[in-house]
Structure formats: structure tokens, C-alpha cells
LOTIMI-855427 format. One record per residue: x, y, z of N, C-alpha, C in turn; residue number from 1; residue in one letter. Coordinates in pm, whole numbers, plus 32768, in hexadecimal, padded with zeros to 4 digits. Atoms other than C-alpha are relative to their C-alpha. Example, Ala and Ser with C-alpha at 12.3 -4.5 7.8 and 13.67 -1.06 7.14 Angstrom:
// residues 2
ATOM 8059 7F89 8000 84CE 7E3E 830C 805A 8078 8000 1 A
ATOM 7FAE 7F89 7FFA 8557 7F96 82CA 7FB3 806D 8049 2 S
// end
This chain:
// residues 270
ATOM 8037 801E 7F80 89D1 1672 CEFD 7FCB 7F71 8009 1 X
ATOM 8033 807B 8030 8977 14E4 CF29 7F5F 7FF0 8026 2 X
ATOM 8077 805F 7FE2 8845 1436 CF38 7FA0 8000 8066 3 X
ATOM 8033 7FF6 7F56 87EC 142B D0A2 7FE8 8088 801B 4 X
ATOM 800F 7F7C 7FBA 8831 158D D0F3 7F89 8030 7FAB 5 X
ATOM 802A 7FD4 8060 878E 15C6 CFBC 7F3D 800B 8027 6 X
ATOM 80B0 802A 7FD1 861F 151E D02C 7FFB 8049 8084 7 X
ATOM 801F 7FC7 7F7F 8646 1593 D176 7FF2 809E 801D 8 X
ATOM 802A 7F7A 8019 864C 16F2 D125 7F68 802E 7FC1 9 X
ATOM 8070 7FD0 803E 8522 16E2 D038 7FAE 7FD7 8088 10 X
ATOM 8065 8014 7F86 8472 1629 D169 7FEC 804C 8055 11 X
ATOM 8005 7F74 7FB6 84B1 1748 D254 7FCE 806B 7FBC 12 X
ATOM 804E 7F84 8042 844B 1832 D15A 7F4C 7FF0 7FE5 13 X
ATOM 808E 8035 8009 82ED 1769 D11E 7FCD 7FEA 8092 14 X
ATOM 803F 7FF2 7F84 82C8 1760 D287 7FE4 809A 8024 15 X
ATOM 7FFC 7F5B 7FEE 8313 18ED D2B4 7F70 8029 7FB9 16 X
ATOM 8058 7FD4 802C 820C 1912 D1AB 7F7D 7FB6 8042 17 X
ATOM 809F 8061 7FD7 80F2 17FF D22C 7FDE 8088 8097 18 X
ATOM 8018 7FE5 7F9D 810F 18A1 D374 7FC1 80A9 8000 19 X
ATOM 803C 7F61 800F 80E8 1A30 D2FA 7F79 7FE6 7FDB 20 X
ATOM 8080 8023 805E 7FB5 19AC D214 7FA6 7FDE 8095 21 X
ATOM 8052 800D 7FB8 7F14 190D D344 7FE3 803A 805B 22 X
ATOM 802D 7F96 7F78 7F15 1A00 D469 7FD9 8087 7FD0 23 X
ATOM 803D 7F84 803D 7E7A 1AFA D368 7F61 7FD7 8065 24 X
ATOM 80C8 8014 7FD7 7D1B 1A4C D3DE 8036 7FD6 809F 25 X
ATOM 7FEB 8003 7F7A 7D5A 1A56 D54E 7F84 7F98 8034 26 X
ATOM 80A7 802D 7FD7 7BC2 19E6 D578 802A 7F5C 8017 27 X
ATOM 8008 807B 7FEB 7C0F 189B D4F1 8050 7F98 807E 28 X
ATOM 7FA3 8032 7F84 7D2F 1845 D61D 7FA4 7FE6 806A 29 X
ATOM 806E 8024 7F7E 7BF8 1872 D730 7FA5 7F7C 7FCB 30 X
ATOM 8038 805C 8056 7B49 179D D62D 8017 7F5B 8030 31 X
ATOM 7F8F 8098 7FE1 7C4F 1678 D64B 7FF0 7FE8 80AD 32 X
ATOM 7FFD 8001 7F46 7C5A 16BC D7E9 7F52 7FC3 8016 33 X
ATOM 80AB 8027 7FD7 7AE2 167F D825 7FEB 7F69 7FCC 34 X
ATOM 7FF1 807D 802F 7B0A 1542 D71F 8023 7FAE 8059 35 X
ATOM 7FA7 806C 7FCE 7BEC 14AE D7D6 7FEA 7FC1 8089 36 X
ATOM 8029 8031 7F8D 7B66 14D0 D91E 7F5D 7FAF 7FFF 37 X
ATOM 807B 8045 8006 79F3 144A D8A9 805E 7F7D 7FDF 38 X
ATOM 7FA6 805A 804C 7ABF 1347 D7F6 8010 7F73 809F 39 X
ATOM 7FC3 803A 7F94 7B78 12C9 D944 7F9C 7FD5 8046 40 X
ATOM 8068 8022 7F97 7A62 12D6 DA19 7F97 7FB2 7FED 41 X
ATOM 806C 8062 8044 7966 121C D942 801A 7F73 8001 42 X
ATOM 7FC8 8064 8022 7A59 110B D912 8011 7FBF 8070 43 X
ATOM 7FF3 8016 7F73 7AA2 10FB DA7E 7F99 7FBF 804B 44 X
ATOM 806F 8018 7FD3 795C 10F6 DAD7 7F9B 7F8C 800E 45 X
ATOM 8050 806C 8037 78D8 0FD0 DA08 807A 7FAF 8022 46 X
ATOM 7FCC 808D 7FEC 79E9 0ED7 DA43 8047 8006 80A3 47 X
ATOM 8000 801D 7F5B 7A1A 0F1E DBE4 7F73 7FD0 8025 48 X
ATOM 808E 8070 8022 78AF 0EAA DBA3 8010 7F72 7FF8 49 X
ATOM 7FFA 80AD 8029 7901 0D7D DB02 8074 7FC2 8064 50 X
ATOM 7F8E 8055 7FA7 7A41 0D32 DBE7 7FA0 7FE9 807F 51 X
ATOM 8002 802A 7F7F 7938 0D23 DD00 7FBF 7F78 7FEF 52 X
ATOM 8039 80AF 8033 78B5 0BC8 DC52 8061 7FC1 7FF1 53 X
ATOM 7F95 8035 8025 7A10 0B6E DBE9 8069 7FF2 8086 54 X
ATOM 7FD5 800A 7F8A 7AB4 0AF1 DD3A 80CB 7FF3 7FF7 55 X
ATOM 7F8D 7FDA 8006 7C1C 0AED DC7D 8024 8068 7FED 56 X
ATOM 7FCA 7FAB 8028 7C2A 0C2C DC1E 7FB3 8091 806D 57 X
ATOM 801A 7FB0 7F77 7C3D 0D41 DD2D 7FC8 8090 7FE9 58 X
ATOM 8022 7F73 7FFF 7B91 0EBC DD1C 808E 805D 7FD5 59 X
ATOM 7F64 7F8E 802F 7D06 0F57 DD31 8041 7FCC 7F93 60 X
ATOM 7FA4 802F 8092 7D95 0E8F DC10 7FAD 8044 7FBB 61 X
ATOM 8010 7FAA 8066 7C84 0F33 DB4E 800E 8096 7FE5 62 X
ATOM 7FF9 7F6F 7FAD 7CB5 1090 DBE2 8092 801C 7FB0 63 X
ATOM 7F54 7FDB 7FFF 7E1D 1082 DBBC 801F 7FB9 7F4E 64 X
ATOM 7FFA 801E 8083 7DF9 0FBF DA4E 7FD7 807B 7F97 65 X
ATOM 8045 7F8B 8076 7D25 10D2 D9A8 8046 8082 8008 66 X
ATOM 7F85 7F6A 7FFB 7DFE 1201 DA38 8073 7FFA 7FB3 67 X
ATOM 7F84 8052 807A 7F15 112F D97F 7FEE 800F 7F76 68 X
ATOM 803B 8034 8095 7E57 10F4 D85A 7FCB 8093 7FB9 69 X
ATOM 7FD7 7F85 7FF9 7E26 125E D838 8096 8042 7FF2 70 X
ATOM 7F9F 7FDC 8007 7F56 12D7 D86D 8071 7FC1 7F7C 71 X
ATOM 7FA2 8037 805D 802A 11DF D784 7FC3 8016 7F62 72 X
ATOM 8063 7FD9 8066 7F11 1236 D67F 8049 8058 7FC4 73 X
ATOM 7FA8 7FA2 804D 7FA5 136C D647 808D 800A 7FC5 74 X
ATOM 7F78 7FF7 8036 8103 12D8 D5F5 7FDC 7FC4 7F51 75 X
ATOM 802A 809B 8045 8062 1195 D516 7F8D 8024 7F73 76 X
ATOM 8071 7FD7 8061 7F4C 127B D437 8024 800D 7F90 77 X
ATOM 7FF4 7FD2 80AA 7F6E 127C D2A7 7F92 8063 7FE5 78 X
ATOM 806F 7FA5 804B 7EB8 139D D212 7FEE 8016 7F79 79 X
ATOM 8005 7FF8 8088 7F0C 134D D0C0 7F84 800E 7FBF 80 X
ATOM 8080 8025 8069 7DCB 12C7 D04C 7FA1 80A9 7FFB 81 X
ATOM 8055 7F7B 7FD8 7D22 1431 D0BA 8042 8063 7F97 82 X
ATOM 7FD7 7F94 805A 7E07 151A CFE0 802E 7FAA 7F61 83 X
ATOM 7FF3 8034 8078 7E95 1416 CEEA 7FAF 7FD0 7F76 84 X
ATOM 8079 8003 8074 7D71 13AB CE2E 7FD9 807A 7FB9 85 X
ATOM 8007 7F87 8056 7D22 1512 CE0E 806B 804F 7F90 86 X
ATOM 7F90 8019 805F 7E79 1529 CD69 7FDC 7FD6 7F68 87 X
ATOM 8023 8050 8089 7E26 141E CC76 7F8A 802A 7F95 88 X
ATOM 80A5 8025 802C 7CA5 1459 CC34 8008 80BF 7F96 89 X
ATOM 800B 7F7F 802F 7CEA 15F7 CBE2 809E 7FF7 7FBE 90 X
ATOM 7F51 7FF6 8089 7E72 15C9 CB06 805A 8014 8056 91 X
ATOM 7F6C 7FEA 7FD8 7F5B 1630 CC0F 802B 7FAB 800E 92 X
ATOM 7F7D 8066 7FF1 7FF9 14F2 CC30 805A 8029 7FB3 93 X
ATOM 7F8C 7FF7 8075 80A5 1517 CAED 805F 8077 801D 94 X
ATOM 7F98 7F82 7FDE 8153 1674 CB81 8062 7FA6 806D 95 X
ATOM 7F8F 8026 7F93 81D9 158D CCA3 8045 7F7D 7FB7 96 X
ATOM 7FC0 8052 8058 824D 1477 CBA3 8092 8055 7F93 97 X
ATOM 7FB5 7FB1 8043 8320 1576 CAE8 806D 8045 8059 98 X
ATOM 7FC4 7F86 7FAE 83AC 1621 CC1F 80C4 7F9C 801A 99 X
ATOM 7F6F 8053 7FFA 8546 15A1 CC6A 8007 7FC6 804F 100 X
ATOM 7FE2 8046 7F87 84F3 14F6 CD7B 7F94 7F83 8007 101 X
ATOM 809D 805C 7FF1 83F6 13B8 CDE3 7FBE 8046 803F 102 X
ATOM 8082 7FAC 7FD4 82A9 1447 CDFD 7FE8 7F93 80AB 103 X
ATOM 7FE3 802E 7FA1 82C4 1348 CF2A 8030 804B 8081 104 X
ATOM 7FC2 7F7A 7F6E 838A 145C D007 7F7D 8074 8034 105 X
ATOM 807C 7FA5 8002 825A 1557 CFB2 7FA0 7FC1 807A 106 X
ATOM 807B 8074 7FA6 8168 143E D058 8051 802F 807B 107 X
ATOM 7FB6 8029 7F76 8246 13D7 D163 800C 8091 8052 108 X
ATOM 7FFB 7FAD 7FC4 8289 153F D1B2 7F6B 803D 804D 109 X
ATOM 808E 7FE4 7FBD 8123 15B6 D1D6 7FCF 7FA5 8050 110 X
ATOM 8015 801F 7FAC 80CA 1496 D28F 805D 8002 8071 111 X
ATOM 7FC3 7FD3 7F78 81D8 14BC D3A0 7FD6 808D 8039 112 X
ATOM 8038 7F7D 7FE3 815B 162F D3A9 7F87 8000 804C 113 X
ATOM 806E 8012 7FD6 7FFD 15C6 D3D5 8008 7F9D 8092 114 X
ATOM 7FE6 805A 7F84 8081 14C0 D521 8012 8053 805D 115 X
ATOM 7FBE 7F9C 7FA3 8157 15C1 D5A0 7FA5 8063 802F 116 X
ATOM 8055 7FA8 7FE0 8037 16B5 D5A7 7FC2 7FDB 8063 117 X
ATOM 806C 803E 7FA3 7F3B 15C9 D627 801C 7FD7 8090 118 X
ATOM 7FBE 8034 7F88 800A 154E D737 801D 805A 806D 119 X
ATOM 7FDA 7FB2 7FAD 807A 1684 D7D1 7F66 8069 8027 120 X
ATOM 8085 7FFF 7FCC 7EEC 16D4 D7D9 7FC6 7FA6 8069 121 X
ATOM 8000 806A 7FA4 7ECA 15AE D87B 803A 7FF2 809F 122 X
ATOM 7F7B 7FF6 7F90 7FE4 15CB D976 7F97 8034 8088 123 X
ATOM 8041 7FC4 7F7F 7F18 16BB DA8B 7F65 7F86 803B 124 X
ATOM 803F 805C 8010 7DE3 15A2 DA4A 8017 7F98 805E 125 X
ATOM 7FBE 807C 7FEA 7ED5 1478 DA78 801C 7FF2 809C 126 X
ATOM 7FEB 7FE1 7F62 7F3D 1510 DBB9 7FAB 7FFF 806E 127 X
ATOM 808A 7FF7 7F9B 7DF5 1569 DC51 7FA9 7F72 802C 128 X
ATOM 801B 8084 7FD8 7D81 1420 DC08 805D 7F91 805E 129 X
ATOM 7FA5 806A 7FB4 7EAB 134B DCA0 8009 8047 809C 130 X
ATOM 801E 7FB6 7F77 7E71 1458 DDDB 7FA9 7FB2 804F 131 X
ATOM 8082 8033 7FDB 7D18 13EB DDFE 7FF2 7F67 8005 132 X
ATOM 8001 809D 7FF8 7D65 1267 DDCE 8039 7FF0 8052 133 X
ATOM 7FB7 8018 7F9F 7E66 125C DEBA 7FB6 801D 8080 134 X
ATOM 804E 7FC4 7F6D 7DB9 132C DFC8 7F90 7F9D 8026 135 X
ATOM 8094 8068 7FD2 7C77 122D DFB3 8034 7F5F 7FDB 136 X
ATOM 7FEF 809D 8024 7D6C 10DB DF66 7FE8 7FB4 7F85 137 X
ATOM 8052 804B 806D 7D1F 10A1 DE18 8086 8017 7FA8 138 X
ATOM 7F8A 800A 801C 7E98 10DE DDBC 8069 7FC3 801B 139 X
ATOM 7F87 8062 7FF8 7F75 0FBF DD80 8078 8009 7FBE 140 X
ATOM 7F89 7FF5 8055 8089 1024 DCC3 807A 8054 805C 141 X
ATOM 7F96 7FB1 7F83 81E3 1062 DD7B 807A 8027 7F92 142 X
ATOM 7FA4 7FD7 8033 82A5 10C7 DC44 805A 7FAC 7FFD 143 X
ATOM 7F97 8035 800E 83A7 0FD1 DC3E 805A 8037 7F6F 144 X
ATOM 7FAF 7FA5 804C 84BF 1072 DB70 8040 7F7B 7F8C 145 X
ATOM 7FFA 805D 8059 84FD 0F07 DAD2 7FB4 7FF7 7F94 146 X
ATOM 8076 8013 803C 8398 0ECC DA61 7FF6 80A6 7F95 147 X
ATOM 8004 7F83 8049 83B0 1068 D9E5 8027 7FE8 7F9D 148 X
ATOM 7FB9 802D 8071 84C6 1018 D91C 7FE4 7F90 7F85 149 X
ATOM 8019 8060 8058 8443 0EE7 D864 7F58 8041 7FD1 150 X
ATOM 808E 7FD8 801C 82E2 0F93 D870 803A 807B 7F69 151 X
ATOM 7FEA 7F85 807E 8398 10BB D783 8012 7FD9 7F92 152 X
ATOM 8003 8057 806B 840D 0FB1 D6B6 7FA6 7FCC 7F93 153 X
ATOM 8082 8034 8047 82C9 0F22 D65C 7FBE 806B 7FD8 154 X
ATOM 803F 7F7E 8020 8248 1080 D651 8031 802E 7F6A 155 X
ATOM 7F9E 7FFA 8065 832F 10C0 D528 7FC8 7F98 7F82 156 X
ATOM 8037 806B 8056 82E4 0F8F D467 7F63 7FF4 7FE9 157 X
ATOM 8090 7FFE 8028 8168 0FAB D49A 7FE8 8070 7FCB 158 X
ATOM 8028 7FB9 8046 817C 10DC D420 8021 8018 7F69 159 X
ATOM 7FE7 802D 8074 8251 1089 D2E1 7F85 7F96 7FAC 160 X
ATOM 8047 8063 8035 8171 0F66 D2AF 7F71 8047 7FC9 161 X
ATOM 804C 7F8D 8018 8046 106C D2C1 7FFC 8055 7F82 162 X
ATOM 7FC7 7FB3 809E 80D7 1148 D1A9 8006 7FA5 7FA9 163 X
ATOM 7FF1 805F 807F 8125 1053 D0D4 7F84 7FC6 7FCC 164 X
ATOM 8089 804C 8032 7FD4 0F93 D0D0 7FAA 80AA 7FD0 165 X
ATOM 805D 7FA4 802D 7F1D 1109 D0C9 8035 8033 7F77 166 X
ATOM 7FCE 7FD1 8085 7FFE 1147 CF92 7FBE 7FA2 7FA6 167 X
ATOM 8043 8060 8054 7FA9 1026 CEFA 7F95 8019 7FC7 168 X
ATOM 8097 7FDD 8014 7E1C 1048 CF12 7FFA 8076 7FB3 169 X
ATOM 800C 7FA2 8028 7E43 11B3 CEB6 8025 7FEF 7F55 170 X
ATOM 800A 8024 809D 7ECD 113C CD55 7F89 7FCB 7FC2 171 X
ATOM 805C 8030 803F 7D8C 1096 CD04 7FB0 8079 7FE3 172 X
ATOM 8045 7FB5 8054 7D02 11DC CCB6 802B 801E 7F89 173 X
ATOM 7FE0 7FF7 8099 7DB0 11DB CB64 7FC3 7FAC 7FE9 174 X
ATOM 805D 8016 804E 7CB7 10EB CB05 7F8C 7FFE 803B 175 X
ATOM 8086 800C 7FD9 7BA4 1102 CBDE 7FDE 8094 8043 176 X
ATOM 801B 7F6B 7FD0 7B27 12A4 CC07 7FC3 7FD8 8081 177 X
ATOM 8054 800F 7F8C 7A37 1259 CCDB 8010 7FA8 80A0 178 X
ATOM 7FAD 8035 7F84 7AE6 11FD CE2D 7FE7 8007 808A 179 X
ATOM 801A 7FD4 7F8B 7A26 128C CF4F 7FC7 7F67 8043 180 X
ATOM 8012 805D 7FDE 7998 1127 CF73 804A 7F83 8040 181 X
ATOM 7F7A 804F 7FFF 7AE4 107A CF5A 803F 8053 808B 182 X
ATOM 7F97 7F97 7F88 7B99 1188 D075 7FAD 7FCC 809B 183 X
ATOM 8071 801B 7FA8 7A63 1140 D132 8007 7F72 806F 184 X
ATOM 7FE4 8076 801D 7A8A 0FC8 D10D 809D 8006 8066 185 X
ATOM 7F58 8033 7FD3 7C0B 0FC0 D166 8006 8061 8095 186 X
ATOM 8002 7FBA 7FA7 7BDF 10CC D273 7FC4 7F84 807A 187 X
ATOM 8045 8058 7FA3 7AE9 0FEF D336 8041 7F77 801A 188 X
ATOM 7FC7 80AC 8016 7B9A 0E88 D307 8071 8041 804A 189 X
ATOM 7F7D 7FD9 7F9C 7CF0 0F4A D389 7FE4 8003 806D 190 X
ATOM 8029 7FE6 7F7F 7C51 0FD4 D4AB 7FCA 7F8A 8041 191 X
ATOM 800B 8065 7FA4 7B96 0E94 D517 8060 7F77 802B 192 X
ATOM 7FB2 8068 7FEA 7CBE 0D9E D4C0 806E 801E 8064 193 X
ATOM 7F72 7FBE 7FC4 7DCA 0E7A D561 7FB3 8009 80B5 194 X
ATOM 8019 8022 7F74 7D2E 0E52 D6BE 7FB6 806D 8035 195 X
ATOM 8048 7F7B 7FDB 7C7F 0FBD D6B7 7F9B 7FD7 8037 196 X
ATOM 8087 800A 7FCE 7B28 0F6A D6D3 7FD5 7F6E 8056 197 X
ATOM 7FEA 806B 7F9F 7B63 0E02 D78B 806D 7FC6 8021 198 X
ATOM 7FA2 802A 7FD7 7C5E 0DB8 D862 800E 7F67 7FCC 199 X
ATOM 7FCD 80A3 8033 7D0D 0C5A D7EF 7FFB 7FAC 8083 200 X
ATOM 802D 806F 7F7F 7CD9 0BE3 D985 7F84 7FE9 7FE7 201 X
ATOM 8088 8028 8001 7B5A 0BD7 D943 7FF8 7F81 7F92 202 X
ATOM 803F 8062 806D 7B61 0AFA D7F1 8047 7F90 8033 203 X
ATOM 8014 80AD 7FE4 7B59 0971 D81A 809B 7FEB 7FD5 204 X
ATOM 7F84 805E 800C 7CA5 08A2 D7E2 8030 801A 7F51 205 X
ATOM 7FE7 8011 8077 7C69 087F D679 801E 80A2 7FA3 206 X
ATOM 800B 7F71 8022 7C1E 0A16 D638 8068 8033 8030 207 X
ATOM 7F73 7FB1 7FCC 7D43 0A75 D6DB 8071 7FA9 7FB9 208 X
ATOM 7F8B 8041 8060 7E25 096A D603 7FE8 8053 7F65 209 X
ATOM 7FFD 7FC1 8091 7DA1 09FC D4CB 8020 8093 8008 210 X
ATOM 7FC7 7F68 8006 7DE6 0B71 D532 809F 800F 8007 211 X
ATOM 7F9C 7FFB 800F 7F17 0B00 D59A 8076 7FF5 7F76 212 X
ATOM 7FE4 7FFC 8061 7F6E 0AB5 D443 7FF5 805B 7F7C 213 X
ATOM 8027 7F97 806F 7EFB 0BF4 D396 8045 8051 800E 214 X
ATOM 7FA6 7F9B 7FDE 7FC8 0D1B D36E 7FAC 805C 8054 215 X
ATOM 802F 7F86 7FAA 7EB2 0DF7 D423 802A 8021 8096 216 X
ATOM 7FE0 8009 7F7F 7EFE 0D7E D56F 8089 8050 8030 217 X
ATOM 7F79 7FC5 7FEE 807C 0E0E D555 800B 8073 7FEE 218 X
ATOM 8015 7F74 8031 7FF7 0F59 D4E8 7FC7 802D 8079 219 X
ATOM 8044 7FB2 7F7B 7F69 0FAA D64E 8009 7FAA 8083 220 X
ATOM 8024 8057 7F66 7EF6 0E82 D746 809C 7FCB 803C 221 X
ATOM 7F66 8024 7FD1 8081 0E00 D73E 8042 8031 8065 222 X
ATOM 7FAA 7FC1 7F99 8137 0F14 D7BB 7FDE 8012 8078 223 X
ATOM 802D 7FFE 7F65 8031 0F4E D8DD 802B 7F82 8030 224 X
ATOM 7FFE 806D 7FD2 8034 0DFA D930 8086 7FFA 8039 225 X
ATOM 7F55 7FF0 7FED 81C9 0E23 D94A 8013 8052 8074 226 X
ATOM 802E 7F7C 7FA1 818D 0F53 DA06 7FD2 7FB8 8097 227 X
ATOM 805B 8031 7F83 80BA 0EB0 DB07 8035 7F87 8036 228 X
ATOM 7FFD 806F 7FCF 8167 0D8C DB36 7FBC 7F8A 8002 229 X
ATOM 8056 8068 7FEB 806D 0CAF DADD 8011 7FA8 7FA3 230 X
ATOM 7FDC 805A 808F 8126 0BBF D9EE 8080 7FAE 8047 231 X
ATOM 7F6E 807D 7FD2 822B 0A9D DA4D 805F 8005 7F6D 232 X
ATOM 7FAA 8032 804A 836A 0A65 D9AB 7FF7 7FFC 7F9A 233 X
ATOM 8029 806A 8091 82E5 0976 D898 7FB2 8057 7FC6 234 X
ATOM 806D 7FC1 8072 81E2 0A6D D81F 804B 8068 7FDF 235 X
ATOM 7FD6 7F90 8028 82BE 0B89 D81F 807C 7FE4 7FA3 236 X
ATOM 7FA3 8038 8072 83DD 0AD1 D759 7F8C 7FE6 7F80 237 X
ATOM 8066 8027 806E 82AB 0A53 D66B 7FD2 8089 7FC7 238 X
ATOM 807D 7F7A 802B 81E8 0BA8 D669 808F 804B 7F83 239 X
ATOM 7F6E 7FD8 8072 8371 0C35 D5D6 7FD8 7FBE 7F8B 240 X
ATOM 8015 8030 8087 836E 0B3F D4ED 7FCC 8031 7F99 241 X
ATOM 8089 800E 805C 8224 0B40 D459 7FE4 809B 7FEF 242 X
ATOM 8012 7F7C 8009 8230 0CC9 D452 8063 8033 7FB6 243 X
ATOM 7F9C 7FF8 80A4 837D 0CE3 D36D 801D 7FBE 7FAE 244 X
ATOM 800A 8048 8063 830E 0BDB D2B4 7F97 8064 7FA3 245 X
ATOM 8064 7FA8 801F 81B2 0CCA D293 8036 807E 7F98 246 X
ATOM 7FE8 7F85 804E 829A 0DF2 D23D 8035 8002 7F6E 247 X
ATOM 7FAA 802C 8055 837E 0D45 D151 7F8B 7FE8 7F77 248 X
ATOM 807D 8017 8060 8227 0CCB D08A 7FAC 8069 7FD4 249 X
ATOM 8075 7F6F 8020 816B 0E18 D0B4 8067 805A 7F8A 250 X
ATOM 7FC6 7F88 80AB 829D 0EB4 CFC2 7FE6 7FBC 7F92 251 X
ATOM 7FFC 8037 8088 8294 0DA0 CEBC 7F6A 803B 7FC9 252 X
ATOM 80A8 803C 801D 8114 0DB7 CEC1 8002 8092 7FAC 253 X
ATOM 7FE5 7F96 8027 8152 0F43 CE95 8042 8012 7F8F 254 X
ATOM 7FAE 7FFC 8069 8259 0F0F CD9B 7F92 7FD9 7F82 255 X
ATOM 804F 803F 8063 817A 0E32 CCD1 7F68 803D 7FD6 256 X
ATOM 806B 7FAA 8036 804A 0EFE CCB9 8027 8069 7FD2 257 X
ATOM 7FC9 7F83 805C 810B 103B CC62 8054 7FD7 7F90 258 X
ATOM 7FD0 8021 807D 81C1 0F8F CB3D 7F95 8009 7FA8 259 X
ATOM 8068 8009 8026 8077 0F20 CAE6 7FAA 8073 7FDF 260 X
ATOM 8038 7F80 8003 7FB6 1063 CB17 8045 8052 7FA5 261 X
ATOM 7FDE 7FC2 807C 80B2 113B CA76 800D 7FF9 7F77 262 X
ATOM 7FFC 802A 8072 8084 108B C92E 7F83 8044 7FD3 263 X
ATOM 808A 7FD3 800E 7F08 10F1 C94F 7FE5 8081 801A 264 X
ATOM 7FE9 7F5B 7FDC 7F4D 125E C9C7 7FF4 8029 7F93 265 X
ATOM 7FFB 7F9B 806B 7EF9 135B C8A6 7FED 808D 8060 266 X
ATOM 7FF4 7F53 7FB8 7F0D 14A4 C9AD 7F8A 8032 7FE7 267 X
ATOM 808C 7FA1 8028 7D90 14FD C96D 7FD5 802D 805E 268 X
ATOM 802D 7FE6 7F76 7CE7 15CA CA58 7F78 8023 7FDD 269 X
ATOM 807D 7FED 8021 7B83 1624 CA99 7FC6 8079 805A 270 X
// end
């Protein structure tokens, strides 16, 4: 069996195991649904109110933006920091290192499974949100096939940037066991700079320029901007170039941290 088929089989098995485990706790599915509703309503309320003070940003854009932000986040979110840190701290990481395949495949499967499950749960809420947004004139997305295609490519790039950065930060747990503050800091920074908490259109020119240079925009806001059609050809080309550069840099950052951390890892657990 060639390596590609072997990895695909392992990935499918990990996905099946993930769904079997997560669907045992059906109560958490309801919690996720409620959390999504509260988050999207809260963010829309804040930024719709802010748009009244900013003539350049419409309420329709804000509502459409946040409905898409919540949808795209179901594809690009990385959860490695939640379970990867525990694997390292409790000594389970050593078991992953001795398996006959790269441990990233297992983490990739868990992340894909988590995103698929949260996407399925969110779909009814998204459809309902689009229905009411369209009914009251707040939905401005025409689902242009070209924009959707480019948006899907940007989503794939964004996921792998997020995945690699998440794994790089997770490896810090090999040297620092108390990771709660680091994990919270990373998640807050990623959410703030990705355009989730503050839409980039509300930022001053210098603030938007800085965010365009950092990787986090390309894990969430950039795909949404493409789908909305709120981006010109030059910004589109530049965005893809920067995102691909960050994908490459994220890979080498992860490999560098992994090489350094593996030398320090003693497979201890607590």
C-alpha cells in the first residue's frame, strides 16, 4: 500500500473514531448551537450599531459579514491547542511519536472531524439567519461561483495556516507545562487579528495594513471578503501571495519548533 492510500485510510479511521466519541455526549451539541447563536447576535448587534457612526460601512455588510464569518470559521478553526497540550502534559504525546505514521495525521483528523461536526450543527442556524437577513434586506451575498471557488481555495489555505500555527504553539508545552495563559493569549490574538472580533473595514488604514501583513487575516477574514466580493483584483492577488507565503513560513516555523522541542521531550506525564 502506498503512503498516500495508507494516510487516507488512517485519516478516515480517525474521523470515524472522533464522530463515535463526540456523538456520545449529545448535550454538548446543544451548547454549541446556543453559543453560536449568542455569538453571532452579539457581534452583529455591536457592529451594526457601530456602522451607524461610519458612513463607509453599511449594516447590510456587517450582517452578511458575520453570518459568513461564523460559517467559514467552521472550516478554518484549529483545535490542536485544546487536546495537543493535554497529550504533552500527560505523557500521551510519546505514544503518538512511536506510531508508524506522522502524528500530524491524527491531529489533522481530529480537527477535520471537529470542523465537520460543528459545520453540520451550524447549518440550520445559518440558513435561518440568511432567510431573515434576506427578508429584511440585510443579505448582500449573491454567491457568485467564481468568488465561491476562490473563497474555497482561501479557506483551505487558511485552515492549514491555522493548523500549523496551532501545532507550533502546542509544542511550547514541552518546555512550559502551565499553558492556560499562553493558550488564552494565542486564541484572543488570533480572534482579534483574524477579523472575527473587529471587521477590518472598521480599522484605520494603518491598522488594516498591519493586519494584511499578519497571518491571522488569512485564516478567516480573507475568505469572507472574497465571498462577499468586497475586494478588488489587486487585493485578491496580493492576498493570495501573502497567504501562501504565510503557509510556507508556518510550515517551516512548525518544523523548526518541532526539531528543537523533540530534543527536550522526556515523555513525562503528570
